RODO-857614 format. One record per atom (N, C-alpha, C): x, y, z; residue in one letter. Coordinates in steps of 0.02 Angstrom, whole numbers, plus 50000, padded with zeros to 5 digits. Example, Ala and Ser with C-alpha at 12.3 -4.5 7.8 and 13.67 -1.06 7.14 Angstrom:
506604971650390A 506154977550390A 506604983550390A 506424988850354S 506844994750357S 506455000250394S 
***
This chain:
524364924446414M 524424923846486M 524754917246505M 524514911746472F 524804905146486F 525554905046470F 525734908146413A 526434908146393A 526854911846444A 526614917546469R 526994921346518R 527074917246582R 526544913846605H 526584909746665H 527064903946655H 527014900746596Y 527444895146581Y 528174897246580Y 528284903246553M 528964905746549M 529274906646618M 528874908946665K 529134910146732K 529314903546767K 528974898146748Q 529104891646779Q 529664887846744Q 529864889946686N 530374886446647N 530914891346623N 531504888946618K 532054893046593K 531944894646520K 532154900646500T 532054902946432T 532704902746393T 532664900246332I 533234900246286I 533044904346225I 533494908746204L 533374913146147L 533694910146085L 533274908546036L 533494905345975L 533574910545919L 534164910845890F 534294915445835F 534164911945768F 533624914045735G 533424911045672G 532884905745684G 532344906145646T 531804901245654T 531614898445585T 532114896945545G 532004893845480G 531924886345487G 531844883045430E 531724875845429E 532304871945461E 532924874345452L 533504870945480L 533544871345556L 533144875845586Q 533134876445659Q 532584872245691Q 532164869145651K 531574865645677K 531754860145727K 532224856045709S 532414850445753S 532674853045820S 533084858345818L 533354861145880L 532794863945924L 532304867145893I 531724869745930I 531374864045967I 531244858645932L 530884852945962L 531294849846019L 531954849446010R 532374846446063R 532374850946125R 532404857546115A 532404862146172A 531734861746210A 531194861446173K 530534860946205K 530464854246241K 530764849046213A 530734842446246A 531094842446313A 531584846946319Q 531944847646383Q 531574852246432Q 530984854546412G 530594858846457G 530774866146455G 531144868246405L 531344875246399L 530804879346363L 530764885646381F 530324890346347F 530744893346291F 530554892046229V 530954894046171V 530684900446140V 531104905546140V 530934911946107V 531334912346043V 530994912745987G 531334913145923G 531334920245896G 531904922445871I 531944928945838I 532184927845766I 531924931845721D 532094931145650D 531944937745615D 532344939545565P 532204945745528P 531564945345486P 531334939245472S 530764938345427S 530124936745465S 529604940445449E 528944939145478E 528674932345457E 528904929945400S 528664923545373S 529144917745387S 529544918245439A 530014912845456A 529654906145461A 529964901045432A 529624894545424A 529394891345489A 529764892345543C 529604888845606C 529374893545661C 529094899245642K 528884903945694K 528314901245737K 527934896545711K 527394893545751K 527634887745794K 528244885645784E 528524880145824E 528784882545891E 528994888945895V 529274891545957V 528714893846004V 528894894846068D 528394897046117D 528234904446109D 528724908246087A 528614915346073A 529054917346014A 528794921845973F 529154923845912F 529174931345907F 529764933945890E 529854941145881E 530244942445817E 530024947445779V 530384949545719V 530904954645739V 531534952845730I 532094957245749I 532604957245693I 532804963045671D 533334963645621D 533984960745649D 534354957145607G 534964953945630G 535504958745655G 535434965245639R 535934970245661R 535694974245721R 535104972745746D 534794976645799D 534984973945868D 535534976445895F 535774974145961F 535284976146016F 535084982546017N 534634984846070N 533964981146068N 533714979946007G 533084976246001G 533154969146026G 533724966046012T 533844959146034T 533894958846110T 534254963646139I 534314963846212I 533624964946244I 533224969146213K 532554970446239K 532144963946241K 532194959946189V 531834953546187V 532104948846241V 532764948546247A 533074944146297A 532834945946368A 532784952446382K 532554954646448K 531804953546457K 531434954546403K 530704953646406K 530524946546428K 530904941746403Y 530754934746418Y 531234931646469Y 531654935846497D 532134933546548D 532554927646523D 532824928346462A 533234923046432A 533894922346468A 534074916146484S 534704914846518S 535194911246473S 534984909646411A 535414905946365A 535234907946293A 535724907146249I 535614908546178I 535864902646136I 535584901846076I 535764896046036I 535574897145963I 535914893745918T 535724893445848T 536024887045819T 535854885745757T 536154880045722T 536144881245647T 536624878345612A 536644878045539A 536684884845504A 536884890045540T 536964896545508T 537514900545542T 537894904245501D 538424908545528D 538194915645541D 537654917645508K 537464924645506K 537384928045574K 537074924745624P 536974928345687P 537544927845737P 538094924645720L 538604923045770L 538904929245803L 539034934445764R 539324940545794R 538824943745843R 538204944245823M 537694947045867M 537614942745929M 537634936245920M 537544931745977M 538104932646028M 538724933346004A 539284934346050A 539204940746090A 538964945946056K 538854952346089K 538294951946141K 537754948646123V 537184947846168V 537384943346227V 537744937946214A 537954933446268A 538364937046320A 538804941446298K 539204945346345K 538764949846387K 538244952746356A 537814957446392A 537374953946444A 537164947746430I 536714944346476I 537064938746515I 537724938246507S 538144933246542S 537924926146526S 537794924846463A 537614918046441A 538244914446416A 538294907946425P 538864904146400P 538914904746324P 539484906946299F 539594907646227F 540324909246216F 540524909646153F 541214911546138F 541264919146131F 541884921646124S 542004928846124S 541814932246059S 541774938846060E 541644942746000E 542214941845950E 542834941445975D 543414940545930D 543344933845892D 543134928745928T 543024922245895T 542484922745842T 541954926245857A 541404927045809A 541634930745747A 542034935945756I 542274939845699I 542724935545654I 543184931945685A 543644927745646A 543284921945611A 542744919745641S 542384913945614S 541884915645559S 541734922045552T 541254924245500T 541584928245445T 542244928545445D 542624931745391D 543144926645368D 543034923745310K 543464918245288K 544194920245281K 544324926645267F 545014928745261F 545344929345330F 544994932345378K 545264932745446K 545394925745473K 544944921145457M 545034914245478M 545664911345448M 545774912445384K 546364909945350K 547004912945380K 546974919345397E 547554922545429E 547734919045494E 547234917245534L 547364913745597L 547614906645584L 547344903345533F 547604896745514F 548354897145500F 548544901845458M 549244902345437M 549694904445496M 549434908945538L 549814911245596L 549954905545645L 549494900745650N 549554895345698N 549764888645668N 550004888945606G 550264882845574G 549744877745557G 549134879845543I 548594875345524I 548594874745448I 548684868845420P 548734868145347P 548094870245311P 548164874645262C 547594877145224C 547824879345155C 547344880845112A 547514883145044A 547814890145046A 548294891345002K 548584897944995K 548074902544963K 547964908544992G 547454913044965G 547574920244984G 547164924644955R 547204931844969R 546544935244951R 546484941444974L 545904945544956L 546044949144890L 545544949444847I 545614953244784I 544964956744767I 545034962044728R 544454965544699R 544434964644624R 545024963744594E 545094962744522E 545494956444509E 545364953144453A 545704946844437A 546454947644434A 546694953444411E 547404954544403E 547784954644470E 547414955044526E 547734955244592E 547884948244618E 547744943044579S 547854936244603S 548594934644611S 549034938544579G 549754937944589G 550034931144573G 550394928244622D 550744921944610D 550314915744625D 549674916644639L 549244910944651L 549174906944586L 549174900344593K 549174895944534K 548474893144520K 548264893644457F 547634890744436F 547674883044439F 547094879644452P 546434882444462P 546354885744531P 545904890744533L 545784894544594L 545044894044613L 544924894644677I 544234894944703I 544094902144724I 543534904844701V 543304911444722V 542724910444771V 542734914144826K 542184913544874K 542084920144910K 541454921844927P 541324927644970P 541644926545039P 541844931945070R 542144931345137R 541634929945191R 541014931845178D 540514932145232D 539864928545216D 539914922845181N 539304919145165N 539444911645173N 538914907745170S 538974900445178S 538504897045130S 538454890345134G 537994886745091G 538214886445019G 538874887245006S 539164887044939S 538934892844895S 538614897944923R 538394903644884R 538984907744859R 539024908544793G 539554912544764G 540224909044759G 540254902644776V 540884898844773V 540944895444705V 541504896644671K 541574893944603K 542304892844586K 542434887844545L 543104886144522L 543274889944459L 543894892344455C 544134896144397C 544764892844369C 544784892044303H 545354888844270H 545834893944239H 545604900044228D 546024905044195D 545784912044216D 546144917144192I 546014924044212I 545324926344191I 545084924044133D 544414926144110D 543864923444155D 543924917044174E 543434914144220E 543474917544288E 544084919444308L 544174922844372L 543804929544372L 543864933344318R 543514939744314R 542754938744320R 542494933944282E 541774932644283E 541534930344351E 541924926044383N 541704923144447N 541794928044505N 542244932744499I 542294938044550I 541654942144549I 541414943744489R 540784947544483R 540204943744514R 540184937144502E 539644933044530E 539694932644606E 540294931744632A 540394931344705A 540194937844740A 540294943444705C 540124949944735C 539374950744748C 538974946844713H 538244947044725H 538064943744792H 538524940144821F 538384936344883F 538774939044943F 539024945144939T 539414947944994T 539254955245005T 539334957545066K 539254964545083K 539934968045086K 540474964345074M 541144967045078M 541394969345010M 541934973245010D 542184976044947D 542724971744914D 542834965744941S 543324961144912S 543084954044922S 543384949444884V 543214942344891V 543854938444903V 543774932444928L 544344928044942L 544464923544881L 545094923244860V 545284918644807V 545834914244835V 545794907744824E 546284903144852E 546414897444803E 547004894544810E 547184888944766E 546744882944781E 546544879544728Y 546104873744735Y 546494867644759Y 546224864244808I 546534858344836I 546154852144813I 546504847544782E 546194841344759E 546084836744819E 545624831944810G 545524826844861G 544814826544886G 544624820844916P 543954820144945P 543854824945004P 543224826845013E 543064831845065E 542704828545124E 542844831045183Y 542544828445244Y 542334834345289Y 541894832945336S 541774837845389S 541814834245456S 542004838145506I 542094835345573I 541614838945620I 541194835045654E 540684837745699E 540944837245771E 541004842945804S 541324843045870S 540944847345920S 541104846445984L 540854850546038L 541434853146079L 541354859146107H 541894862246145H 541604865246209H 541904863246265Q 541664865746329Q 542234865846380Q 542304871446415K 542804872246468K 543504870346444K 543674872646384G 544344871646358G 544484864746329G 543984860446327K 544074853746299K 543674853046235K 543944849146188S 543614847846124S 543434840446118S 542834839146095F 542594832346089F 542374831146016F 542714826545982I 542534824945913I 541964819945916I 541394821745887I 540804817445890I 540744812845830I 540894815545770Q 540834811445710Q 541244814245652Q 541444809645608F 541814811345546F 541324810145488F 541214815245447T 540724814845393T 541074814945325T 540884810245283E 541144809745215E 540664813345168E 540944817445122K 540514821645080K 540564820045006K 540024821444971K 540014821144898K 539764827944874K 540104830744823T 539904837344798T 539764837244723T 539464842644699T 539324843244628T 539984843544589T 539944842144525Q 540524842944483Q 540674850344473Q 541294851844456K 541504858744445K 541084861944389K 540984868644391P 541354873444431P 541064874744500P 540444872444513Y 540144873744579Y 540364868344628Y 540254869844692N 540484865244744N 539934864344796N 539364861744774V 538784860944817V 538764853744843V 538634852944907E 538624846344937E 537994842544915E 538104836444890L 537554832244865L 537454825844905L 537894824644954G 537804818644994G 538294818445052G 538094815045105H 538524814045164H 538434806945188H 538984804145214K 538954797545245K 539344797645310K 539064794245361E 539384793745426E 539354786545451E 539904784045481P 540554787345488P 540944787145422P 541394791945414A 541814792045355A 542294786145356A 542464783745297N 542964778345291N 543664781345297N 543914781745358L 544574784545372L 544954779845418L 545604779545410T 546014775345454T 546054778545523T 546224774445572E 546294777045640E 546864782145643E 547374781245603E 547934786045602E 547694792945578E 547294792945525I 547034799345499I 546544802445549I 546134798345580R 545664800945630R 546044804145688R 546574801045709S 546984803745763S 547284810445744S 547534810845682S 547834817145658S 547304822645654S 546704820845632I 546164825745627I 545974828245697I 545944823645745T 545774825545813T 546264830645841T 546904829545830V 547414834345852V 547304841045817V 547154840845752L 547044846945713L 546434850845737L 545894847445753I 545294850745777I 545434854345843I 545814851245886R 545984854545950R 546424860545939R 546854860245890K 547284865945873K 546864871645845K 546384870045803I 545934875145776I 545534878445832I 545274874345878A 544884876945934A 545294881745976A 545914880045989N 546344884446029N 546514890845990N 546624890145925S 546824895945885S 546264901045876S 545644898545868L 545084903045857L 544684904545920L 544834901045974G 544484902346037G 543804899046042G 543734893046013F 543094889446018F 542984887046090F 542454889146120D 542264886746187D 541514888046196D 541194883746235N 540464884246244N 540104884246177N 540284879646134C 539994879446067C 540094872646035C 539774871845978A 539924866145933A 540404868745881A 540634864345836S 540994866745777S 540894861845719S 540914864645660H 540834860945598H 541434862945554H 541904858345546T 542524859845511T 542574855845447T 542684859345391E 542734856045326E 543464855545307E 543664849645281L 544354848645262L 544404843845203L 544994843745172K 545134839145117K 545754835145135K 545784829045109I 546354824645121I 546624822145055I 547274822945045N 547604820144985N 548284817345005N 548694815644956K 549344812544970K 549814817245008K 549704823745000Q 550124828645034Q 549934829645108Q 549324827745126G 549114828445195G 548394830645203G 548254833445262I 547584835845280I 547584843445275I 547084846145239Y 547034853445231Y 546354855845255Y 546364860945297V 545734863745322V 545474868745270V 544844867945250I 544524872545204I 544244878445243I 543824877045292E 543564882145336E 543224878845396E 543054882845445T 542724880345505T 542214885445529T 541774883345574S 541294887845604S 541094885245672S 541024889645723P 540844887345790P 540094886445798P 539814882245757R 539094880645761R 538984873645733R 538394871045742L 538234864445716L 538164864645640L 538304859045607G 538254858745535G 537524858445512G 537424860445449G 536764860145419G 536684853745379G 536264854045328D 536164848445281D 535944842045317D 535574842745373F 535314837045411F 535874833045446F 536484835445444I 537034832045479I 536884831845554I 536694837645581T 536574838345652T 535924834945674T 535394836345638S 534734834145660S 534614826745649S 534924823745597H 534784816845580H 535404812345579H 535914814245540L 536464809545528L 536864807945591L 537054812945629V 537454811645689V 537074807345740V 536454808945757P 536094804445804P 536014797345777P 535874796645712L 535784790045684L 536424785945684L 536994789245673S 537624785445667S 537984784545734S 537884789145781T 538244788745845T 537814786845904T 537154787945898G 536714787045956G 536714792946002G 537114798145985I 537164804246026I 536764809745992I 536314812946029N 535954818646001N 536374824846014N 536724827145963I 537194832645971I 536824839245984I 536194839745962E 535794845645978E 535654846046052E 535494840346083D 535384840246155D 536004842646192D 536584840546168Q 537204842446201Q 537374849746192Q 537204852646134L 537294859846125L 536834863746171L 536234861146181I 535764864346228I 536064864146298I 536354858446317N 536684857946383N 537224863246390N 537634863946337I 538164869046338I 537874875946348I 537344877446309A 537034884046313A 536744885546382A 536504880246416M 536204881046482M 536724880546538M 537354879646520G 537884879146570G 537934872446603G 537634867346572K 537664860546599K 538224856546566K 538494851546600P 539014847346568P 538714843146512P 539114841946460I 538884837746406I 538924830346426I 538504826346396D 538474819146411D 538504815346345D 539044811846333L 539154808646269L 538984801146268L 538584798946316K 538354792046315K 537814791246261K 537874786346216P 537354785246165P 536684783646197P 536154786546170V 535484785246196V 535074780946148V 535324779946087T 535014775446039T 535554771146007T 535354765945972E 535834761345941E 536214764845885E 536884765145889P 537274768245835P 537304763645774P 537514766445718G 537574762645656G 537934766845604G 537654767245545A 537914771545492A 537324775245462A 537444781445440S 536904785445412S 537144789145351S 536674790745307G 536864794345246G 536284798345219G 536454803545181I 535954807545147I 536164808345075I 535684807945031C 535794809144959C 535334814844938C 535624820444917F 535224825844888F 535134824544814F 534524824844791F 534384823244721F 534704828344674F 534974825744619N 535304829944569N 535114827344500N 534534829444478F 534254826944415F 534514831044356F 534414828744294P 534674832244235P 534394839344228P 534844844344227N 534634851344223N 534204852644161N 533674856444171G 533264858644114G 532754853644090G 532794847544113K 532314842444092K 531644843444129K 531134840344102I 530474840344135I 530414833844174I 530234834344237I 530184828344279I 529474825644278I 529414819044273R 528774815644278R 528814811144340R 528334811844385I 528344808444449I 527734804044457I 527854797644472D 527304792944486D 527044794244557D 526394795244566P 526124796544633P 526294791044684P 526434785044660K 526594779544705K 527274780344738K 527634785744722I 528294786844750I 528274787444826I 527694788744855V 527624789344928V 527834783044964V 527854777244929V 528054771044962V 528784771244984V 529174775944958V 529874776644978V 529924777445054V 529444780845084N 529454781945156N 529424775345196N 529204769945165D 529134763545199D 529734758945188D 530214761045148W 530794756845135W 531214756145198W 531534750445206D 531934748945265D 532494754145275D 532504757045335G 533034761645352G 532924768845330G 532394770245293V 532274777145270V 531984781245327V 532324786645345H 532094791045399H 531794797545374H 531944799345312L 531654805345283L 531684804845207L 531134806545176F 531114807045103F 530724813345084F 531034817545044R 530704823745023R 530874825244951R 530374826944911L 530484829044842L 530064835244831L 530404840944829N 530054847444823N 529984849444750N 529824844644708L 529654845844638L 528984842544624L 528634845144575H 527984842344557H 528004839544487H 527564834944473D 527524832044407D 527454837444354D 527914837444305G 527894842544252G 528354848444264G 528674848844322D 529134854444336D 529764853844294D 530064859544279R 530714859644247R 531254859544301R 531754855244292I 532264854244343I 532774859844342I 532864863344399P 533344868944401P 534064866444409P 534534870644390E 535244869144401E 535414870544474E 535814866144504I 536024867044573I 536684870844575I 536654877244596K 537244881444601K 537454882744673K 536974882144720N 537134882644791N 536614878444829N 536694877944894S 536284873344933S 535544875144932S 535384881544922I 534684883544920I 534324880744859I 534704879244806D 534404876644744D 534194869344749D 534414865844800R 534254858644804R 533514857644816R 533244852044790Y 532524851144789Y 532284844544818Y 532704841144856G 532474835044888G 533044830644912G 532874825944955E 533384821544984E 533064815245012E 533494810345024I 533294804245058I 533824802845112I 533604801445173I 534054799845229I 533944792645249I 534494788945255V 534464781745266V 534934779845323V 534724774945364K 535164772045415K 535304764745397K 535934762745408G 536134755745399G 536464753145462G 536534746545466K 536864743545524K 537594745745528K 537914746445470D 538604748545465D 538704751745397D 539314753845380R 539424757245317R 539274752845257R 539434746345263L 539304741745207L 538554741345194L 538164740745247D 537434740345240D 537154746945214D 537414752545239L 537194759145217L 537324760145143L 537944758645121D 538124759645051D 537674755445005D 537524749345027K 537094744944986K 536384747844981K 536124750045038K 535454752945038K 535404759044993K 535884763544999L 535874769644958L 535904768044884L 536324763344866E 536384761344795E 535734758144771E 535464753644811D 534844750244792D 534264755244785D 534224759844832Y 533664764544831Y 533714769544774Y 534334771344756E 534424775744698E 534164772344635E 534304765944629N 534054762144571N 533294761344572N 533024760044632K 532304758944638K 531904765444624K 532204771144640L 531864777544628L 531734778644554L 532144775544511E 532044776244439E 531384773344415E 531084769044457N 530424766244440N 529864771344448N 530004776844484F 529494781744499F 529614788544466F 530214789444438I 530404795944410I 530694795044341I 530484799144293N 530814799344229N 530824806444203N 531194807644150F 531324814444127F 531174815044052F 530944820944034K 530804822343963K 531094829143944K 531224830043880N 531424836543855N 530804841143853N 530924847643853I 530364852343851I 529944851243789I 530254849743733S 529894848743670S 529414842743676S 529624837643713E 529204831743723E 528584833443764E 528674837843814K 528104839943855K 527604843843812K 527874848243770N 527434852343728N 527024848143679N 527304842243661D 526954837843614D 526404833743646D 526394833843714E 525894829643748E 525174832343738E 
***
């Protein structure tokens, strides 16, 4: 009864997905006085108790989603850190007249090949690629090649291939992560990787932050660290800004955020892929606010509610970084209980280690496999880099590794 009364007094926002990566967005929306209704295909969604109301809805159930929207009189829709609901969201937004991008934009943004076609059509620099079902269809593409599912994210099924035999094997692996009958294969582009965090409203694009990335060694391409702001010249930043606006116009980004991944080398700037949503990996919830003073989640909520965005910093900007732990595969980890003191180190905003003393360390093949991270803020990039290096060394005082045979001998 209280929830229904509260809902009538407050505007309702419909959140697609109530997993752990949506937690920060839920809290920000509630802090703005919104009644948050979360929908998720899973009854055991991690943050179902964080929302004001929770409904289990299959991601393909349009009528069921509309029924929930009407039940709670939702006037806005939102998500973060996931591509999966974007097509449904565009369809629902059209039905309830909520600010969002078009269904065409959602389709192009959730199919990596359609996205690449639009890149090439609009002169946006990207890797040469094509759809294939068999390795022999790679044609004139030059090794090394990257294989990736057309319709997934989080590095799932993404792998580097050096020859035709690896290509055959990796096509089979990528097929486990897609519902489509073909996969995307593209030429591998050398160079450091970055992501660009942006907002789009009323035909204008606003670049909020440039993120520098660190990834696993080949053949997988899983992100292991981010730093903000990225060490880029003003000339490169200006070129990227022009490119982001071109991408937004080409794909129809409006009333949304965007997370664009690119690589930079001597030949230029190449777009890997983009998505009209906020980035994951704590970029949105922690790194951007810590480095810019702007809470980008608050601004996405403003966009969803039809309010103008406000880019004035509300906290002191600086530099921020995250390091995802990547310990020796297959080893047994030994953890000193005193490791909890890490939370008290200067500038540490989050420390998590989802391994227990005596666990065997898994191999990291995609983002779901990661098992912990540390998030740090510094006064500037120099201070941040020093802190991250120092803390990596200090963590060795609390963690060590043994072979399985050594554990059995204990």
